[in-house]
BATORMI-115629 format. One record per residue: x, y, z of N, C-alpha, C, O, CB in turn; residue in one letter. Coordinates in steps of 0.1 Angstrom, whole numbers, plus 5000, padded with zeros to 4 digits. Atoms other than C-alpha are relative to their C-alpha. Glycine has a CB too. Layout:
BEGIN
XYZXYZXYZXYZXYZA ...
This chain:
BEGIN
498550044997770473611883500449884994499949785000500449995016M 499650135004772073341863501249935009502250005011500550014984K 498950084993774173081884501250024996501250044984499949874999N 498650015003777873081882500249864998500949824989501050065010N 499450145000777972721887498549915004497549965008501349975014Y 501050114998775572411891500149985016499250005023500349864990D 499750064986777172301924501250115005502150154997500549815000F 498949934992779272521949500249905013499449865021499450165005I 499450104989781272291973501150095007502150145003500849844994I 498949924991782972462003500749915009500249855019499350125008V 499250124992785672232016500649924991499949884981499249905009G 499350085009788372022000500449885009501549845007501350084994A 499850164996788471692022499249904992498749934981499549995016G 500250105010787371372009498450044998498150044987500449845005L 501249995003783671462013499650124990498750114982499350025012A 500149885010783971791993500549954987499849984977500950135005G 499450055010786171621968499249914994499049934982501149975004L 501250095007783871331961498850044995498349994985499749925008Y 501349945006780871521959500250104988499550114978499250085012S 499549915014782671761935500049904987499449944977501750065001A 499850085011783471451913498749964996498449974984500949885003L 501250065004780171301914499050134994498150114986499449915012K 500849895005778471651908500450054985499650104977500250125009A 499549975012780571711879499649924987499949954976501349985001S 500750105012778671441858498950084996498450064985499449845006E 501349945003775671691860500350154998499350224997498949975012H 500149855002777072031855501450075005502450015006498850055009G 498749954997779672291864500150015016499250035023500350154993K 499750014985781172281899501350105005502350144998500349845003V 499049914996783272511920500449955013499549925021499550145000A 499750064987785272381950500950145005501950204999500849824998I 499349894993786272661974500749955015500149895023498950125002L 499450054987788772602002500750115005501250194996501049885000T 499449874992790272862027501449994998502050094997499650015016K 498749995002793872722023500449934988500249984977500649965012T 499750075013795172471999499349864999498949815010501749994997T 500850135003793572161985500449855009499749755010500449984983I 499550124994795871932004499950005016500449915022501349994995E 500250004988794972042038498749975006497950065005500450115004I 501050024993792271872057500149865010501149795011498949994989S 499850124990791371602084500049884990500749784993498749995013N 499950105008790771362054501449954995501849844994499250034988S 498750025006794271412042500949915010501849835006500650154996Y 499350054989795571312077499649875006500249815015499950095010L 500650114994793271022083501049884998501649864987498549974994A 499150114999795370722092499349864998499449804987500850005015Q 500650134998793170422101499449934987499749824984498850035010G 500450085012791170352069498450035000497750105008500349835001G 501550015003787770292055499349865004499649755000499750034985I 500750134994785370052073499049954990498050024987499250015013A 501250045009783369832049499949845002500949785003500250034983A 500450144998781769482053500449934986499449894979498449985005A 499850075011783569322024500649865000500749794990500650074992L 499450145000785269012037498949885003497749905006501149995013S 500950105002783968672035499349975015498249915015500849884994E 500750034986783268642074499350125007498950125019501249965009D 500649894994781668982078498850034991498749984980501050115002D 501249975007778369142067499650135005500250185015498949905003S 500449884997776569462066499050005014498850115020499350064986P 500750014989774269352095501150005013500950075023499049864999E 499050014989777369292118500650155001500650215011501349894997L 499549874999778869632108498950095007499250165016500350054986H 501249934995775369792116500149995017500350095025498549914993F 500150014985775369652151501150045007501050095018499849865005E 498949924993778969752159499750154999500050225009501549974993D 500149874997778070112150499150045008499350145015499850064991T 501049964989774870122170500649985013500450065022498649915000L 499450034986776769982200501050115003500950165014500849875001K 499249884999779370262196499350115002499850195009500950024990A 500849894999776670502193499150035012498550135015499249994989G 500649974986775270432226498650035002498350105012500750095006A 501349984999771670452218499450114994498250134994499750005012G 500549875008771470772198500250004984500050104978500950135004L 499850015013772270652163498650024991497549984995500849874997C 501250025010769870722133500049884992500749874983500050114990N 499750155003769270352126499750024983500449944976498849895008E 500149995016768070452087501450034995502049974986498950104995K 498749945007771270662083501249895001502149884993500450155008A 499150124999773370362097499749894990500749854984500049935015V 500650105010771470112074500650044987501449984980498450014999E 499549925014772270342045501749994999502449964989499550205002I 498649975000775870392055500949844997501749824988500450085017L 499250115000776970012060499649914988500449824984499849925013V 500350055013775169902028500450064988501149994980498849994999N 499549915010775770182005501250014998501750034987499650115000E 498649985000779270202016500749884993501849904987500450015014G 499650115007779969862003500250044984501250014979498949895004I 500049965013778970001968501250104996502050084987498750064997D 499049895003781070311970501449955001502349974992499950125010R 498550075001784270111981500349934988501449944982500349895010V 499650075012783969881954500150084987500950064978499049894997K 499649905011783570171930501250064999501650084987499350105001E 498849965000786570311941501049924997502049984993500250035009L 499150105006788470001934500049984986500949944979499849885007I 500250055014786969951901500550144990500750144978498249964996S 499349855008788270331893501449985001502150064994499550165007M 498750005000791570211903500850015014502049995015500450114992G 499549994987792170261939500549895005499849795007499050045008M 499350104993794670051954500050005016500750095022501550014996N 499950034986794069941989501049895003501349814994498749965006F 499050084995796569762008499649824998498549785002500250045017D 500550145001796469382001501249905001502349944998499349984986A 499250104997798269042009499749894990498549864989500049965013E 500250125010798668751983499050034993498249944992499849885005N 501150005009796368901961498650045006497750084998499949874993G 501349964993793568981986500250125010501250155016499349885009K 500049894991792369272004500549985013500249875018498850035002L 499650024985794069332039499050085007498650195002501650055005S 501049924994791669432063500650025017501049925023498549924998Y 499649964985792569602099499050005010497950045007500650125001G 500949994990791069562131500150135011501150155018500149885007L 500149894990789969882152499049995011498149915011499850114992E 501050014985788269942185498650034995498250114986500550145013G 501450015003784669872184499549904990498349874988499650124995G 500550085014784669642153500349865006501249825013501150044983H 500050134996783869282158500849914989501249804992498549955001S 499350065008785569172127501150104992500950224992499049934992R 499249945007788569282108499350064985499149984976501149924998K 500649965011786969532082500550104994499950154985498950015000R 499549885003789069822079501150024989502350024992500550045011V 499149985011790669882045501050125001500650245004499350014987L 499149884998793770082046500950014986500949924978501149985014H 499349985014796070232017501350075006501450165014499150104988A 498749924996799870322021500549975014501350055019499750154999G 499950024985799870152056499350075008498150025010501250035005G 500749904992798770432077499750114994499550215001500650035011D 500149855006798270702053498850004989498950064978501450054991A 501150045006794870582041499350154993499150174981499049925012T 500749875006793270942037500850084992500250164984499650085010G 499249935010796171092020499949924987499749994976501650025005K 499950085011796270811995498450014992498350024980500449845004E 501349995006792270831990499950144991499750164979498950005012V 499949875006792571201987500750024986500150084977500550095009V 499350005011795171191961499649934987499749974975501049955005N 500850085011793370931942498950084994498850094981499449875006F 501149905005790371161939500450114992499850154982499450075011I 499549855006792371471931500649974987500850074979501350085009L 499750055014793671281900498950044991499050124981500149835001N 501150005010790271271885499450155002498550184995498849885002F 500649864999789371651899501150074991500650134982499950065016I 499049925007792571811884499849974983500150064975501649965005Y 500350045013791671651850498750034994498550004982500249874999N 501350015003787971741851499650174995499650275003499349935013N 500149885007787172041827498550075007498250195006499949974982S 501149944994783772091847500350045016499450095024498749904999N 499649954985785672151880500850105002501950094996500649905009I 499049914999787172471890500250015016499350025024499650144993T 499450004987789372491922500350145005501150204999501249935000I 499649884997789472811940500550005015499750005025499050104998L 499150034986792172791970500150145005500050244997501749934997E 499749894990792773051998498750114998498850234999501550094996N 501449955001788873141994499449985013499049875015499149934989A 500750024990787373202025498650054999498350174997500750055009L 501450005000783573172027499550075012499750005022499449884998V 500349934988782273432052498650035001498150095011500950135000Y 501650004999778473432044499449934989499949934978499450155000K 500850045008775973242028498750104995498250185003499649885006L 500949905006773473432005498549915002498449804996500450044982H 501150084998769973322017498850104995498550205001500049965015I 501149935004766873451999498649925002498449814996500350044985V 501350094998763173332011500449875004499949774998499249994988D 499950134997764573052029500849884991500849764991498549965001G 499250105010766872922001501350064998501450184996499349994986E 498849965002770472931997500450024985500249924977500949915006C 499749995015771673081963501350034998501650064986499350104992Q 498849975003775173141967500850045013500450045024500050094990G 499049984989778373231988500750134998501150164987501049885002V 499149885002780173551996501549945004501749865013499650135009F 498650064995783973481998501050124998500750224991500649854991A 498849915000787273662003501149934997501249815001500350075013Y 498650075003790673571988501050085006501250205003500449984985N 499349914989793073662015501550014993502450065000500049925017H 498949965006795873651989500150134991501050214992500449894993L 500249875008794873921963498950095009498550205003499249974984D 500749924992792674071991498850054994498550174995500750115004K 501349955008789474071969498949925005499049805006500250004984K 501250074998785974001978499349944987499650004977499250085007N 500850045012783673811953498849925005498849885017500949924989F 501250074999780373631951499949894989500349914977498750115000Y 500350115007779373301937498749955000498249905011500949915003L 501350054999775973191927499849864995500449814986499150084992G 499850155004775072821925498749945003497949975012501349925009G 501550084999771972591921499949935012498949935019499749904987R 500050064985773072381950501350015008502349975003499849865000S 498949964989775472471978500349875009499449815014499350135011I 499750114991777272191997501150035008502250065003500449884992I 498949984991779172252029500649875004499949785009499650085012L 499450124996781972002035501250065007502350045002500449884988A 499249924993783972202058500849955012501650015019499250115004T 499350054989785171972084499350035014498250095015501350044999G 500550004987784771962122500750115007501250205000500149875007G 499549894991785972192152500849955009500750025019498950085006F 499250054989788271982173501350075001502050065011500349844999S 498949904998791072232165499750135008500550225010500450054986A 500349904990789172452188500449985014500450065022498650025000A 499550054986790472252217501550034999502150034988499649825003Y 498749984999793972322229500849874995501849894988500450035013S 499350105003795171952224499049924989498049864993500349925013F 500850025012793871852188500849914991502049934990499650134992S 499350065011794871582162499850084986500550054976499749864998T 500449955013793371812136500950114995501650175004498650065000N 499549875007794872082113499650125006498550125012499450024987P 500449874990794772422130498850074992498250164998501450125002H 501149945007792172522104498549935003497549984997500350004984T 501250084998789572272116499250075013499250025024500549845002S 500649924987787672532139498450034997497850125002500850175002T 501649995000783872472128499650134992498550174995499450015015G 500549905008783772762104498649994991497850084991501250034992E 501250015007781072612082498849975008497749995004500149904990G 501250024991778972502110499450135004498250155004500549935013I 500349854999778972882120499350064989498450144992501250075002N 500749925010777972992085498749944999497850024997500750004987L 501450075001775072732085499250085011498150125009500149835004A 500949964990773972862119499750164999498650205004500649975012F 500249855004774273242109498950004992498050094992501250064994E 501149995012772073162079498949945004498049934996500449944986A 501250064994769472982102499849885001498749845004499150034996G 500350155000770072632098500249945014500849995023501049924990A 499950064986769772392127501449915003501949834994498649895003E 498650064999773072252143499749915011499049965021501250105004I 500350114987772771922169501149945003502149944996499049894997E 499050094993774671712191501550065002502650005002500249864991S 498449954999777571962197500649975015501750025018500250174997M 499350074987778071792232501049894997502049875005498849925009E 499450115002779571502215501150024993501150014980499249924995F 498549995006783371562207500649875005500649825017501050165006V 499350114995785271252203501550005001502250034992499649914993Q 498549984997788771242219500749874997500449765001500250055016F 499250135004791271002203500949955013501650045018501050044987H 499350044990792870812230501550025000502250075009499749875003P 498550015003796470782214500450114992500550084980500449874994T 499449915008797771092201501550015006501649975018499250144999S 498750024995801671132205500350125008500050235004501049994989F 499949884990802571342236501650044998502649974999499649945019Y 498749955002805371572229500550105012501750145013499850084986T 500049894992805071802259499750144997500050225005501050015005G 500749885003803472092240498749954992498249844992501050104992S 501450035005800372132220500249934987499349884980499050144998E 499850065012802071992190499849855001500449805010501250034995E 500250144998800971622186499649954985499450034976498849965012T 500250065013800171362157499349895006499649855017501349984991F 500950124997797671072157500849884998501649854989498850014991L 499350155001798770712164498649914998497749895006500949945016I 501350065005796070522146499749885009500649815014500149944985S 500250114991794270262169500249884992500349784998498649995007E 499550105009794970022140501449945006501649835003500150064984A 498850044993798469992160499649925011500349825012500950105004V 500550084992796469842188499449874994499449764999499150085007R 500550125007794669632163501049904996500749794992499350034989G 498850095005798069482155500549955013501549875012501150084990E 499550054991798669402190500750095012501150045023500749924995G 499149944990800369692207498950035013497750025011500750154994A 501050004988798969762244500550175009501550235005500349835013Y 499749904993798970052268500549995015500049905022498950075000I 499750014987800670112301500250125005500350224998501049915001V 499649864992801470372328501450005002502349944996499250015014N 498449985000804770492342500449885008501649845007500650165008H 499550154991805070182364499949884990500249774995498949965014E 500150125008804569962332498949915001499049804997501149925002G 501250084998801169842342499250014991499150124986499450015011I 501049985011798369772317498850035009497949945012499849864991R 501049974991795969962338498749984995497949975004500150135004F 501250015008793069932311499449845007498349825011500550004982L 500550134995792969562323499650015015498749935018501049904998Q 500249994985792869652361498450055000497750015008501350115009D 501449955001789469832353499149924990498149984985500050154998V 500850095008788269542331499650064987498550044981498849965007N 500149945014788669742298501149954991502249904995500050145001K 499250055012790169652267500650114992500050224991499249914990S 499349905007792669832246499350044986499650144980501249954998E 500850015014790369772215498550045002497750024993500049854992L 501449934999787269922231499950124993500850174987499650045014A 500349895008785670202216501050135007501650135018498150035000T 499149904994787470552219499850055011500750095018500350084993R 500349924989785470702245500549935012501049995022498550025001D 499750084988786070412269501550005002501950025014499549844998V 498749994998789670402263500650155005501450175015500549974987V 499549844997790270802265499750025014500550085021499150124990S 500349964986788370822297500949905012501249945023498249985002E 499050064992790570532312501250045003501850015013500149904996A 498849935001793570722302500050115009500950125018500250054987I 500449904993792071022315500249995017501050065024498750034997Y 500150044984791470872351501449955004501749965016498849885002E 498750064994794970702353500950144999501850155007500649854989E 499149884998796571052345499750085012500650125019499750104988L 500549944989794371212371500749945014501250015023498449995000K 499550084990795670922396501350035001501750075012499849874997R 498650015002799170942386500750145003501750175008500349944985S 499449855002799471322381501250014990502250094991500650055013R 499250015013801271242349499550074989498350104990500149874996K 500549935012800971412316499849884990499049914981501050134995K 500050115011801171082295499749875007499749865019501349984992N 499850154996800870712296500949954987501450034979498349905003V 499250035012802670482270499549904991498849814996501149965004F 500550115012801870262238501349925001502449985003499650064982L 498950094999804069962238499849904989498849844989500249945014V 500150095010804769762208501449924998501349844988499650064988M 498850055001808269632211500149865000501249804997500750045010N 500150155000806969262213499549974985499349864982498949955011H 500650045014805669292177501150014989502150064991498950104996L 498950025009807569232145500550144994499750194986499449914988D 499749885002809569542139499750054987499250154984501150025003P 500149985014809769502102498450034994498150134987500649874993N 501449975003805969472098499550135005498850204997499149905004K 500349864991805469772123500550134990499750224987501050025016I 499549905007807769982101499250014987499050124983501549974997K 500550015013806069882068498450065002497950154995500249844995K 501449964997802469912082499750125004498750184999499649925009R 500249874995802870232100501150084997501850115007499750005015F 498549945006805770402081499750155005500650205011500149994980S 500249874999804270742084500250035018501050115023498350034994H 499849994984803970702125501349985004501750055013499349905007I 498750024997807270552126501050114996501950135004500449894995Y 499449915005808870822107499850155008500850235010499649994986N 500449894993807071102126500649995016501150085021498450025000E 499450004985808170972161501350014998501850095006499649875008A 498749985000811670942150500550155002501550185008500549954987L 499749854998811571322149500150035013500750135016499150094993K 500049974985811171322186500749895005500549855017498450025007Y 498950084993813971062192499249875003499749805012500850075014G 500850134994811370762197500049904986499649934975498150045006I 500150095011811770442176498749915007498849865018501649904995D 501350074993808170282180500349865002499949805012498650014991I 499850154998809669942173500849955012500949835014500749954990T 499250024988811769962206499450085011499150015021501550054997K 500349924989810670242229498650015004497849994995500550134998D 501349984999807570302247499650144997500250245001499749975013P 500449875008805670572228499150085009498050025013499149984985V 500849924992804370862250498750054993498750114982500850135005P 501449975005800470902245499250085010499250065022499349884997I 501349954991797671112257498850044991499050064979500450155009A 501349965009794071192244500250124994501150204997498550015009P 500349865007793271472221498850004994498249894991501150054989A 501150005007790371602205500249974988501250024982499450115002A 499850085014789871422173498950024991499250054979500149855001H 501250005010786171432157499050065005498750045017499649874995Y 501149944996783271632158498849914994498549894982499950144995T 501250095002780271392162498750104993498150074982499649925016I 501449925003777471662158500450094990501550084984499450095012G 499749925011777371942134498650054992497650054999501049924989G 501249955006774772082109499049894996499249804988500450064987I 501150115002771471882111499949974985499850074978498550045006K 500550025013770871702079499149875002499049805012501249984990T 500850135002768671422066500849914993501949964990498650014992D 499150105007770071102049500350054987501349994981499349875000V 499549955011770271302017500950145000501050214990499050014991N 499349894998772371572033499350135000500050235001500950004992G 500749894999769871822032499950065013499649995023498849984996R 500249924989769872082058498850065002497950034994500950095002T 501649954999766872282071500050144991499150224992499550045019T 500249905010767672542045500149954986501149894982501050125001I 500050055014766672472008501150034994501750134995499050054991N 498749985010769472411983501350005008502349995001499950154992R 498850014993771972412012500249845007499449805014500050125012L 499750144995773472052021501350035008501950135007500249884987Y 498850034995776271932043500349875003499549805008500150075010A 499350145002778371632041501449995008502150095010500349964984V 498850004992781171482061499950035014498850025021501050104994G 500149984986782171572094499650135005499550155017501249975006E 501049884996780471922094498849965000498150045005500050124991T 501650055000777271722091499749925011500549855017499649924988A 500450094987775271552118498849934993497749994992499550095014S 501050075006773271272100499549925009498549855005500449934989T 500350094990772971082131500549855000500049765007498950005001G 499550135004774870802118501149965013501349845016500950024984V 498950044989777570822147499150025014499950005024501450115000H 500749994987774970872177500850075008501250185004499749885006G 499149924989777070962208501449984998502250055004499849955013A 498650025001780170822196500349924987499749824984500549925013N 499850045011781670752163500849864999501849855007500750114995R 499150115000782970402154500950034992500750114983499549884997L 498749955007786470402142499949954984499449854980501449915008A 499850025015786970442104498649994994498449934983500849884997S 501349985009783270502095500050154995499150184987498649975010N 500049865005784270872089500150024984499450084977501150085008S 499750015016785770822055498949964991498450024981501049904996L 501350065005782870592046498750104999498050104989499749895009L 500949914999780470852056500050104989498950134983500150065012E 499749895010781971112032499649954986498950024979501650034999C 500350075013781570872003498549984997498050014986500849875000L 501350055001778070752010499150125000498350134990499649915011V 500749894997776471082021500350114988499450184982500350045015F 499549915010778471301995499149974987498650064980501749974997G 500750045013776871081967498450035001497850074991500249854997K 501249994999773571091981499550155000498550194995499649935010R 500649855001773471481985499850044985498850104981501150115006A 499849965012774571521950498649954992497950034986501449954994V 501250065008771771261935498750095003497950134995499749835004D 501249924999769171441954499850164995498850204991499850015014Y 500049875006770071791944500050004985499650104979501150075005A 500249995016770271701907498449964999497850004989501249884991V 501450055004766671551909499150125005498050144999499649855009Q 500649924994765471831930499950164999499050234999500249975011N 499649845001767172171927499850054985500750054977501550025005D 499949965013765972311896500550154999500850225009498649984993K 499449885002767272631882499250115008498050105010500250034986E 500649914991766572931905499450124991499850134980501150055012S 500549895005764673251895501350114996502450125002498950055010T 499149895004766473541878500150115009500050235004499750054988D 499749894989767073751910501050064998502050004993500349965013N 498849915003769374041908501249955007500949895017499750155004P 498850024995772973981917500150085014499950205015501050034990A 499949904988773474091954501250075001502250044994499949925014P 498849904998775874361965500949935008500649875018499650145007E 498950074993779174231975500450095012500650215013501349994989I 499749934986779874292012501450015001502249934997499449915013I 498849954999782874492021500549905011500149905023500150175004D 499250094989784974222040501550004998502150014987499549845000F 498549965000788674262050500749915012500249825019500350175001G 499250044988791374182074500850105006501650164998500949894996I 499349904992792874402098501149935007500849875018499050075010D 499050084994796274262107500450055013501049985020501250004991E 500049944985796274492138499449915010499849915022499350125001N 500750074992794074252151500149855002499449785009498850024996K 499550144997795973932148500349955012500149835015501049994994S 499450054987797473922183498849995008498949905017501150085007D 501150004991794073982200499249864995498549785002499050164999L 500950135002792573702180500749865004500149765009499549984984F 498950114995795673462187499749975016499449865020501650074999I 500250004984795173542226498849945001498749835008499950155007D 501150054997791573492224499649864997498949785004499350084996I 499950145007791773172202500649895012500149795017501150014985K 499350094990794173012227499349995014499249885020501450065003N 501050004988791973122257498949914999498749825008499350135003R 501250095003788972952242500449845001499849765007499550044984I 499650155002791072642234500249945014499749835017501449984991A 499950044988792072622269498949975007498849875015500650075006E 501349994991788672682283499349874995498949795003499150144997L 500850125003787172402263500849895002500049795005499650004987L 499250114994789972152271499849975014499649865018501350014999W 500250034986789672212308498549985004498249905012500650135009N 501550004995785772272311499249934992498149914997499450145002N 500750095009784372072281500649914993500449884981499450054992A 499150115005786771812278499649855001498449824998501350005007G 500350144997786871442285498849975010497949905009501349935004I 501250024989784971472317499650135004500450235007500549925014L 500649854997782571752325499249995012498949885017499050044988R 501049994990780471872353499250135000499650234995500649985013S 500749875000777872142360500750135003500650234997498849985009R 499249884994780272372381501050044987501050164982501149955015A 499249955009782972372355499350044986499650154982500949904997I 500649905010780672442326499350105001499150184992499449954993L 500549854997778972712343500950094999500650204993499650015014N 499049914999782272862349500550034985501150134982501249945010S 499749975011782972822313499250104991499750194983500249894995A 500849885006779873022302500150125004499850224997498849995001L 499749874995780873302325501250054992501350174990500349995015K 498749985008784373292306499650054987500150154981500849875000E 500249975015782873292273499250144999499550224990498949874993I 500749854999780473592282501150125002501050234997498950005014S 499149884996783573792296500950024986501150144982501249965014K 499349975012785573722264499350074988499850124978500749884996I 500949945008782773842246499950154998499750224988498849965003G 499949874999783074172259501350084997501550194999499750035011N 498549965001786674212249500450024985501650014981500949895007E 499449975017786674272211498850074993497750074999500349844992Y 500749935008784974472184499249904992499849834985500850094992D 500650125005782174242171499550024985498649964981498749965009S 500149985012782274382136500149864991501149804990500950094998D 499750135007781574082114500550014986500849924979498749934999P 499350015014782974222082501650025001502350054992499550124990R 498650034999786374192095500349895004499549845012500750075008E 499650145000788173862094500249955015499549865021501349984990Y 499850054986789673832129498850015010498749935019501150085005Y 501149984992786473972145498949894997498149865006499450154998N 500950105002784373722128500349855003499549765005499650024986S 499650124996786673442136499749985017499449875022501449984995R 500149994986786473532173498449975003498049875009500450155005I 501550044999782573552171499849854999499349785008499150074989A 500250145005782473222155500549895011499849805014500849984987G 499550104988784673042182499250025014499049925022501650035002L 500949994989782673202209498749934999498349865008499750145002L 501350065003779473102193500149835000499149775003499550074986N 499850135001780872742188500249945015499649845018501249974992L 499750054987782172712224498650015008498449935017501350095007A 501249984993778772842237499049884997498349835006499450134997G 500850125004776872572218500549865006499849775011500149984984M 499350134994779372292230499449995014498849905018501750005000I 500450004987778872412267498749995004498349935014500550105005V 501350014997775372462266499249854998498349815006499350114991N 500450115004774672132250500349905011499549815016500549984988A 499650094990776871952275499550025015499649935024501350025000A 500649984987775072112305498649954999498149905009499950165005L 501250055001771672022291500049845000499049785005499550054989L 500050164996772571652290500549935012501649875012500749954992R 499650054987772771532324500049855000499149785004499150055010E 499750154999774071202320501349984992501750074985498749904994E 498850075006777170992307499549924988498649844990500749915011S 500450095010776770852273501150034987501550144983498550044996R 499149995012779070792245501250085002501950045011499550064990G 498649944996782071032243499750155009500550245011500950044984C 500249904990780071282266499849945013498949875015498950084997H 499950064986781071212302499750115012500350225012501649955002R 500449914990779471402333500549935014500049835019498350044999R 499550044984781271342368498749985008498549895016501050115008S 501049984990778271452383498649934996497649945003499950165002D 501250105004775771212363500749904992500649894980498750084990F 499150125005778070912356499249894992499849824984500749935013P 500450115009775570702341499050054989498550164988499449895008N 500949935010773370712311498549995005498149915014500149924984P 501449984996769570812315499050004987499150094978499950135008N 500950025010766870702291499250134996498750164985499049895004D 500749885003765271042295500950094988500450184982499850085015K 499249915008768171182274500349934987501249974980501350045008F 499950045014767670942243499550114990498450094984499249874999K 500649885007767171272224501250064994502450034997499150115010V 498749945007769171502203499950155005498850205007500049994983T 500049844996769871872213500450084990501650094985500950035011I 499949925013769272122186500150145004499350195012498849984990V 499949855001770572472183499450084988499550034977501250045000H 500349915011769172752162500350125002500250165014498850004995K 499749874997770073102158498650075007497550055001500550084987K 501149924994767773332182499149925009498249985015499250064989A 501150084993766173032199500849935013502149925013499349884989S 499250074991766972852231500549854994499749824985499249985014E 499750125004768672502224498949905005498449915016501249975004P 501050074998766172232222500049845001500649784992499250044991E 499750135000765971862234498849944991497649964994500149955014L 500950075010764171662205500249864999501349804999500250064986R 500050165000763171322203500749954986500550024976498449935001N 499350065012765271102177498949964988499249914978500849855006L 
């Protein structure tokens, strides 16, 4: 069977697009995305890209800040690679023509939670993800080696003798199944935070790539670590948008309904890491029985705020809030998937020829809690490393016969059932596996997951059934991992085990048909 492509890349966030661009230097590339090329977490990323480029900074300081945020669980080799090679990747973008924001001819650096230096590059004020993605897309669109397949849902990986040889996909516009063979397959499908009822993510971020890899036999790790962003705009509904912590870096602060800076009362800083600020807000909401707290920035230069955070400013105006004058209602929301498909520092999964990069991967670089603005950097660094390794090591596969196309389709009669179950799982995760967990509520969640599992037809060849199965599987991994980790560390907090425990300086690994395993780092 001759491969259709040298590289098949599933996902169109920065990790997928950048990997595709690098891969196109070595052969034919297909990018598959289940929606359109513009919908991704990368596109929505506001904060920026962290890189130690300023005169008062160094990779060593960036390394230390990342380890501190990761709370003892970072893969130090991966972090060393991130902070050092990240400088080269950002410089390369600049040399290609990427315009990061500057003042007086010099790059402008922002400060975000957990960073000891101003090192966060931004573009378009608070639209860094969009600007970088659009910049890469300019090169993608004009590249004859790259084919973009939109509205293409990958529903199964083709595994032969422990090796990934291609993908089965379904175009939900023309309702056709198809198969693509590839020499190297890269999953860049993003995280699963939209599986929670309150999330900053696009609704498409529900961990489907993680489930693809799991069903194929790959190892999945660190699923208990879900990062909650402390400052999402509170609308009174599940609709929300992110308010970058760069706003706090500029001097905004958080108050309760009495106007008190309660973080200071518990000896916390507004620029602490996200887990610390989210938990402090959660405790204040529990104490006050309110639904939100407020972000205040009316003491800052309004013209600077409007320019630096134009996207946030305009979005808030839609809800009648002028962020330069009014207290801004905020509450935590699920934001980032720390764990995911287990990889090494070259993006390799535990299945040959299958790679994972970006938020869908777990390189260990984030440990128990991601340092702000390391995510876009991770996309660049490990996307290139995955491609470089694949070019050197994945030779042309044997001429196996083409696999039979699986009959996969959509039964629209099942859409209402899917929406109902999706909402129940989202609420279940938010209430039972959210910012603060305990054995009792986690065990309750497992019972409910089992109950829901008996309420639908589990035929994997139908779209809505497969989505339900994937969400239940995802929820089960999150809850089981959270139960096993009997401590509080990073963005995993247990009310019944409020302190870190050195016994749990381990990673928790899931594999199909196996019990979850505690494994040494």
